[in-house]
N, C-alpha and C positions, 0 to 999 in steps of 0.2 A: 271904794275903800271899805274894808271890813273892820268892824269894831268887835270888842270882846263879847258883845251880846249876840252877834251874828252866829247862828248855828250852822254847822257844816252838815249837809245831808248827803250821804253816800247811797248809791244804789244797793239794794239788798242782793246778796249772792244767792243763786238758786242751784240746788244739787239734786241728783237723782242716783239711783242704783241701777247699774246695768250688768247684764250677764254677757260674758265673753264666751263664745263657743269653745269648748274644750277645757274651760276652767270651772271648778266645782263651786266656788264662792263668788257672789256678786262683788263688784267693785264700786267705789264712790266716784262719781263724775261731777264736775262743775259744768253747768250749762252757761257757756260764755258767748253771748250774742256778738261780742266784739272780736272774737278770735277768727282769723282767716283760715286756719286749718286746725284739725283736732290733734291733740298731743297725748301721749301715754308715757308713763314712767318706764324708763328702760329696764329697771330692776324687775318690773312686773312681768316682762316677757322675755327676759334674758335666757331663761332655761328652755324656751320653745325654739324650735328650729324654723323660724319664719323666714321666707325669702325676702331679701332686701330689694325693694322696687327701684331704689335709687337713693340719692343723697340730696338733701335740701338745706339751704342756709336759712336759719330762723333767728329772729331777734325779738326779745321782749320789749317792754316799754322803755327800758333803759339798758345800756350795756352794748357790747359788741355782738355781732352775729356769730353763730356757731354752726358747723355742719352737723347734720343728724340724719339718721337712716329713716327712710320712708317705708312703712310696712302696711299690710292690709290685714284686718281682722273682721270677724263677723260678730255683731252685738245685737242685743235687743233689751227692752226695758225689763228690769227685774221686779217681779211682783212681791207683795207681802208674803211672808213664809207660808201662810196657809193656802196660798193660791199657786197655780202654775200658769205661766205665760205660754200659750200655744201658738203665738204669732211667729212668723218666720224671722230668722236672723237677717240683718241688713249688712252689706259690705261697707266697710268704712276704711278710708285711707288715713293713717295717723303717722305723726312724726314721733319716733322713739327717742326720748332724750331724758336727761336728768332734770326732773321737775323739783323745784324748791318749794313745794306746797304739800299740804296734807292729803290732797285728793290724788287719785290714781290716774284719772283721765280728765282732760279738758276738752269738751265737745264744742265745736263751732256751730253756728246757727243752723246751717243746712242739715247737719246730722241731728240736732235737737228737733228740728221740724219733722224729719223722717221718723224719729222715735215717737214723737207726739202723735203722728198719724197711726202708728202701730197700736198705741194705747187706746185710740178711739175705736 
């Protein structure tokens, strides 16, 4: 049983900037170790003519599932402005959907691990 004095401790969210090949500005990504697949805001890529690899049903923590397009992009970590990242881009499969969050991309753990290896 919780009392008024019990503090609720939530996990801290971790973010990073990534560069998407073909886009001039980096985008903000949430590093989500609990996500099963990476997501990208549909508005961010709607003007690009990306091939749709298929359709996938996704569902958040609450609510009904929705069908969304599966796309592939190439990304890499975005360095501080005074530096240039010469690492290769990695291929990432993402679900393009309407995200109700301030971030542009939500990265699943396997993609986060790949990006961390590039930074090393």
